[in-house]
C-alpha positions in Angstrom: -10.7 0.6 -5.2 -8.7 1.9 -2.6 -7.7 5.4 -3.0 -4.4 6.9 -1.6 -4.3 10.5 0.4 -1.7 12.8 -1.3 0.5 12.0 2.3 0.4 8.1 1.3 1.0 8.9 -2.4 4.3 10.6 -0.8 5.3 7.7 1.4 4.9 5.0 -1.1 6.7 7.2 -3.7 9.5 7.7 -1.1 10.1 4.2 0.2 10.0 2.6 -3.4 11.9 5.0 -5.1 15.3 4.4 -2.7 18.4 3.3 -4.1 18.4 -0.2 -5.1 14.8 -0.6 -5.5 13.7 -1.7 -9.7 11.4 1.5 -10.9 8.3 -0.9 -11.2 8.2 -1.8 -7.6 5.4 -1.1 -5.4 4.0 -1.3 -2.0 2.1 -4.6 -1.7 -0.1 -5.2 0.7 -1.0 -8.8 1.7 -3.2 -11.3 4.2 -1.2 -14.1 4.7 -3.0 -17.1 5.3 -5.8 -15.2 5.5 -5.5 -13.9 8.3 -6.9 -11.0 10.3 -3.9 -8.7 9.5 -2.5 -7.0 6.3 1.5 -7.7 5.6 3.1 -5.0 3.9 6.3 -5.1 1.7 8.3 -3.4 -1.1 8.1 -5.8 -4.0 9.7 -5.6 -7.3 6.3 -6.6 -9.0 2.7 -7.3 -8.4 1.8 -11.2 -8.2 -0.1 -12.5 -11.1 -3.6 -11.9 -9.3 -2.8 -8.4 -7.8 -5.1 -5.5 -8.0 -2.7 -2.5 -9.2 -3.1 0.9 -7.5 -1.2 4.0 -9.4 -1.5 7.5 -8.3 0.6 9.7 -9.1 3.4 7.4 -9.7 2.8 5.7 -6.2 2.5 2.2 -7.0 0.5 -0.5 -4.5 -0.2 -3.7 -5.1 -3.2 -5.7 -3.3 -3.7 -9.6 -3.5 -7.3 -10.9 -3.7 -8.3 -10.8 0.2 -6.8 -7.3 0.4 -8.4 -5.9 -2.5 -11.8 -6.9 -1.4 -11.0 -5.7 2.0 -10.3 -2.2 1.2 -12.0 -1.4 -2.3 -14.3 1.0 -0.2 -10.9 2.5 2.0 -8.3 5.4 1.9 -4.9 4.5 2.8 -3.3 7.2 4.9 -0.2 7.9 6.8 -0.2 9.3 10.6 2.2 8.9 13.6 2.4 6.0 16.1 3.0 6.3 19.3 7.3 6.7 18.7 6.7 9.4 16.5 7.1 7.2 13.5 5.2 7.3 10.0 2.4 4.5 10.1 -0.1 4.0 7.8 -3.6 4.2 8.4 -6.5 2.4 6.7 -9.9 4.4 6.9 -13.4 4.5 5.7 -13.7 6.6 2.3 -15.7 9.6 2.6 
């Protein structure tokens, strides 16, 4: 199952607890049309087939393809080339 680092937990909680976002919301990671990339979105609830990862109040919803690929991975955060926070997926140690 996907593991979240403490930094990732903080970022997911920050973006899912903003004003106007329902308390059950989470970060959904999906693979649209079986693509070789991930799509991230804040959603009110998981889809029927989603795997739900909860870590210290941070909720991440994974579609079936994402859950299979990310099963042995870690979700972390880092800075992109412009200095913005970005999610990073890496191998689990």
